C-alpha positions as CSV (number, residue, x, y, z in Angstrom):
1,X,6.2,30.1,27.3
2,X,3.5,27.9,25.7
3,X,1.4,30.9,24.9
4,X,4.4,32.6,23.4
5,X,5.1,29.6,21.2
6,X,1.5,29.5,20.0
7,X,1.6,33.2,19.2
8,X,4.8,32.7,17.2
9,X,3.3,29.9,15.2
10,X,0.2,32.0,14.5
11,X,2.3,35.0,13.5
12,X,4.3,32.8,11.1
13,X,1.1,31.4,9.5
14,X,-0.2,34.9,8.9
15,X,3.2,36.0,7.5
16,X,3.1,33.1,5.0
17,X,-0.5,33.9,4.1
18,X,0.5,37.6,3.5
19,X,3.5,36.6,1.3
20,X,1.3,34.2,-0.8
21,X,-1.3,36.9,-1.4
22,X,1.3,39.6,-2.1
23,X,3.2,37.6,-4.7
24,X,-0.1,36.4,-6.2
25,X,-1.5,39.9,-6.7
26,X,1.8,41.5,-7.8
27,X,2.5,38.8,-10.4
28,X,-1.0,39.0,-11.9
29,X,-1.4,42.8,-12.0
30,X,0.7,43.1,-15.2
31,X,-1.7,40.8,-17.1
32,X,-4.8,42.5,-15.6
33,X,-3.6,45.9,-16.8
34,X,-3.2,44.5,-20.4
35,X,-6.7,43.0,-20.7
36,X,-8.8,45.5,-18.6
37,X,-10.3,46.9,-21.8
38,X,-11.3,43.5,-23.2
39,X,-15.0,42.8,-23.4
40,X,-15.6,40.1,-20.8
41,X,-19.1,39.4,-22.2
42,X,-17.4,37.8,-25.2
43,X,-15.9,35.1,-23.0
44,X,-17.7,31.7,-22.9
45,X,-18.1,31.6,-19.1
46,X,-19.6,28.1,-19.2
47,X,-16.3,26.8,-20.6
48,X,-14.4,28.8,-17.9
49,X,-16.6,27.2,-15.2
50,X,-16.1,23.7,-16.6
51,X,-12.3,24.4,-16.8
52,X,-12.3,25.3,-13.1
53,X,-14.2,22.1,-12.2
54,X,-11.9,19.9,-14.3
55,X,-8.7,21.6,-13.0
56,X,-10.0,21.4,-9.4
57,X,-10.5,17.6,-9.9
58,X,-7.0,17.4,-11.3
59,X,-5.5,19.0,-8.2
60,X,-7.5,16.7,-5.8
61,X,-6.4,13.8,-8.0
62,X,-2.7,14.8,-7.5
63,X,-3.4,14.6,-3.8
64,X,-4.8,11.1,-4.3
65,X,-1.6,10.2,-6.2
66,X,0.6,11.5,-3.4
67,X,-1.4,9.4,-1.0
68,X,-0.5,6.4,-3.2
69,X,3.2,7.4,-3.2
70,X,3.1,7.6,0.6
71,X,1.4,4.2,0.8
72,X,4.1,2.8,-1.6
73,X,6.7,3.7,1.0
74,X,4.7,2.2,3.8
75,X,3.5,5.5,5.3
76,X,-0.2,5.1,5.9
77,X,-2.1,8.4,5.8
78,X,-5.9,8.8,5.5
79,X,-7.0,9.7,1.9
80,X,-9.0,12.8,2.9
81,X,-6.1,14.0,5.0
82,X,-3.7,13.4,2.2
83,X,-5.7,15.4,-0.4
84,X,-6.2,18.2,2.1
85,X,-2.5,18.4,2.9
86,X,-1.6,18.4,-0.8
87,X,-4.0,21.1,-1.8
88,X,-3.1,23.3,1.2
89,X,0.6,23.0,0.5
90,X,0.2,24.2,-3.1
91,X,-0.4,27.8,-1.9
92,X,3.2,27.9,-0.7
93,X,4.4,27.8,-4.3
94,X,3.4,31.5,-4.8
95,X,6.4,32.3,-2.6
96,X,9.6,32.2,-4.7
97,X,11.3,28.8,-4.4
98,X,9.7,25.4,-4.8
99,X,11.2,24.4,-1.4
100,X,8.2,25.9,0.5
101,X,5.8,23.3,-0.8
102,X,8.1,20.5,0.6
103,X,8.7,22.4,3.8
104,X,5.0,23.0,4.4
105,X,3.9,19.5,3.6
106,X,6.6,17.9,5.7
107,X,5.5,20.2,8.6
108,X,1.9,19.2,8.2
109,X,2.6,15.4,8.4
110,X,5.0,15.9,11.3
111,X,2.3,14.9,13.8
112,X,2.2,11.4,12.3
113,X,5.8,10.8,13.2
114,X,6.7,9.8,9.7
115,X,10.4,9.7,8.6
116,X,11.0,13.2,7.3
117,X,13.5,12.0,4.7
118,X,11.0,9.5,3.4
119,X,8.2,12.1,3.2
120,X,10.6,14.5,1.3
121,X,11.5,11.6,-1.0
122,X,7.8,11.2,-1.9
123,X,7.6,14.9,-2.7
124,X,10.7,14.8,-4.8
125,X,9.4,11.7,-6.7
126,X,6.1,13.5,-7.2
127,X,7.7,16.5,-8.7
128,X,9.7,14.3,-11.1
129,X,6.6,12.4,-12.1
130,X,4.5,15.5,-12.7
131,X,7.3,17.2,-14.7
132,X,8.1,14.1,-16.7
133,X,4.5,13.2,-17.5
134,X,3.9,16.8,-18.7
135,X,7.0,16.9,-20.8
136,X,6.7,13.4,-22.3
137,X,3.0,13.8,-23.0
138,X,3.5,17.3,-24.5
139,X,6.4,16.1,-26.7
140,X,4.4,13.1,-27.9
141,X,1.4,15.2,-28.8
142,X,3.6,17.7,-30.6
143,X,5.3,15.0,-32.6
144,X,1.9,13.4,-33.4
145,X,0.8,16.7,-34.8
146,X,4.0,17.5,-36.7
147,X,5.7,14.2,-37.7
148,X,4.1,10.8,-37.4
149,X,7.4,8.8,-37.9
150,X,9.1,10.7,-35.1
151,X,6.0,10.2,-32.9
152,X,6.2,6.4,-33.4
153,X,9.9,6.3,-32.6
154,X,9.4,8.5,-29.5
155,X,6.4,6.5,-28.4
156,X,8.4,3.3,-28.6
157,X,11.3,4.9,-26.7
158,X,9.0,6.2,-23.9
159,X,7.2,2.8,-23.7
160,X,10.6,1.1,-23.3
161,X,11.6,3.5,-20.5
162,X,8.3,2.8,-18.7
163,X,8.9,-1.0,-19.0
164,X,12.4,-0.7,-17.7
165,X,11.2,1.5,-14.8
166,X,8.4,-1.0,-13.9
167,X,10.9,-3.9,-14.0
168,X,14.0,-2.5,-12.3
169,X,12.6,-0.2,-9.5
170,X,11.0,-3.2,-7.6
171,X,14.4,-4.9,-7.8
172,X,16.0,-1.9,-6.1
173,X,13.2,-1.4,-3.6
174,X,12.0,-4.9,-2.6
175,X,8.6,-3.9,-1.1
176,X,7.4,-2.1,-4.3
177,X,5.4,-4.1,-6.7
178,X,5.7,-3.7,-10.5
179,X,1.9,-3.3,-10.8
180,X,2.0,-0.4,-8.3
181,X,4.7,1.5,-10.3
182,X,2.8,1.0,-13.6
183,X,-0.5,2.2,-12.0
184,X,1.1,5.3,-10.7
185,X,2.9,6.1,-14.0
186,X,-0.4,5.7,-16.0
187,X,-2.3,7.9,-13.5
188,X,0.2,10.7,-13.6
189,X,0.0,10.7,-17.4
190,X,-3.8,10.7,-17.3
191,X,-3.8,13.6,-14.9
192,X,-1.4,15.6,-17.1
193,X,-3.9,15.1,-19.9
194,X,-6.7,16.4,-17.7
195,X,-4.7,19.5,-16.8
196,X,-4.0,20.1,-20.6
197,X,-7.7,19.7,-21.5
198,X,-8.6,22.2,-18.8
199,X,-6.3,24.8,-20.5
200,X,-7.8,23.9,-23.9
201,X,-11.2,24.8,-22.5
202,X,-9.9,28.2,-21.4
203,X,-8.4,28.7,-24.9
204,X,-11.8,27.9,-26.6
205,X,-13.6,30.1,-24.1
206,X,-11.7,33.1,-25.5
207,X,-11.1,32.2,-29.1
208,X,-12.4,29.6,-31.5
209,X,-9.9,26.9,-32.7
210,X,-9.8,24.5,-35.6
211,X,-10.0,20.9,-34.6
212,X,-6.7,20.2,-36.3
213,X,-5.0,22.7,-34.0
214,X,-6.1,21.1,-30.7
215,X,-3.1,18.9,-30.5
216,X,-0.7,21.8,-31.1
217,X,-2.3,24.0,-28.5
218,X,-2.4,21.2,-26.0
219,X,1.3,20.3,-26.5
220,X,2.3,23.9,-26.3
221,X,0.7,24.3,-22.9
222,X,2.2,21.1,-21.4
223,X,5.7,22.0,-22.6
224,X,5.4,25.6,-21.4
225,X,4.1,24.3,-18.0
226,X,7.4,22.3,-17.7
227,X,9.5,25.4,-18.7
228,X,7.8,27.3,-15.8
229,X,8.2,24.3,-13.5
230,X,12.0,24.2,-13.8
231,X,12.4,27.9,-13.1
232,X,12.0,27.4,-9.4
233,X,12.9,31.0,-8.6
234,X,9.7,32.3,-10.1
235,X,6.7,32.0,-7.8
236,X,4.6,29.1,-9.3
237,X,6.4,29.6,-12.6
238,X,4.5,32.9,-13.1
239,X,5.8,34.9,-16.0
240,X,8.1,32.2,-17.3
241,X,5.3,29.8,-18.1
242,X,3.1,32.4,-19.7
243,X,6.0,33.9,-21.8
244,X,7.0,30.5,-23.1
245,X,3.3,29.7,-23.9
246,X,2.9,33.0,-25.8
247,X,6.1,32.3,-27.7
248,X,5.0,28.7,-28.7
249,X,1.6,29.9,-29.9
250,X,2.6,33.3,-31.4
251,X,2.0,31.9,-35.0
252,X,-1.4,30.7,-34.0
253,X,-3.0,33.9,-32.7
254,X,-2.3,37.6,-32.3
255,X,-0.2,38.4,-29.2
256,X,-3.0,40.5,-27.5
257,X,-5.4,37.6,-27.8
258,X,-2.8,35.2,-26.4
259,X,-2.2,37.5,-23.4
260,X,-6.0,37.4,-22.7
261,X,-5.9,33.6,-22.8
262,X,-2.9,33.5,-20.5
263,X,-4.7,35.8,-18.0
264,X,-7.8,33.6,-17.9
265,X,-5.7,30.5,-17.7
266,X,-3.9,31.9,-14.7
267,X,-7.3,32.9,-13.2
268,X,-8.7,29.4,-13.7
269,X,-5.5,27.9,-12.2
270,X,-5.8,30.0,-9.1
271,X,-9.5,29.5,-8.6
272,X,-9.1,25.8,-9.0
273,X,-6.5,25.7,-6.3
274,X,-8.9,27.5,-4.0
275,X,-11.9,25.3,-5.0
276,X,-9.9,22.1,-4.6
277,X,-8.7,23.2,-1.1
278,X,-12.2,24.0,0.0
279,X,-13.5,20.6,-1.2
280,X,-10.6,18.8,0.5
281,X,-11.2,20.8,3.7
282,X,-14.9,19.9,3.6
283,X,-14.3,16.2,3.2
284,X,-11.5,16.2,5.8
285,X,-13.9,17.8,8.4
286,X,-16.6,15.3,7.5
287,X,-14.2,12.4,8.1
288,X,-13.0,14.0,11.4
289,X,-16.5,14.2,12.7
290,X,-17.1,10.5,12.0
């Protein structure tokens, strides 16, 4: 019976891996067919490499932030283990439905006997913080680029919301300190900026850009990321995110060039997920040996 159970678990793992690879390949083939005739030697591969490094750091940093959320709710998990679990769980988002990330992560921490509802709460809170930080930062950058007065008003509003959050959440949840809430909010905004800069590197690797347009491209990416994020049916927002990004930037570049940028952006994103997972696995194994 025990051997049968182990075989079932192993079979399930391979099934999940197959589904991830299937949806990943299927959803990227369309873009590959459109850019196959493009001269890859014209790409600035150093910028692509740096974008992968920066994006990989951002993914590992999200793992660190989840570790902080877990600690905030009195669930102590080793930092290396937290980052490893976070990066590993991200591969599940290539299967349609965001629920697989949560299911996978809850299953991976099950051995620590944490309250499953509390773990799920940290994942939900994380999704809200990632989406909100991307949307708010993207909107603020857009307003800064287009209308300074609206930017100031929006900035004051966002700052007020942050202050209210920092003040009132600790009153609702007694064991949470205002300084902890403020730190986590700032770090999520900082990481959203890092993710945006990584995309900007990909953009510049394919096509030159005037300095004055940096803010516009950065805000367009962050907002399109959120659009793909809310369409939970699409695997990892594939298709939705790219379509909205092309739409927002259609007046900046020709559509064929934008499709090439979108393809390499997706390539960098996927490679970064793999690299961040490998790094987290390495550090986890190193910690386990000690």
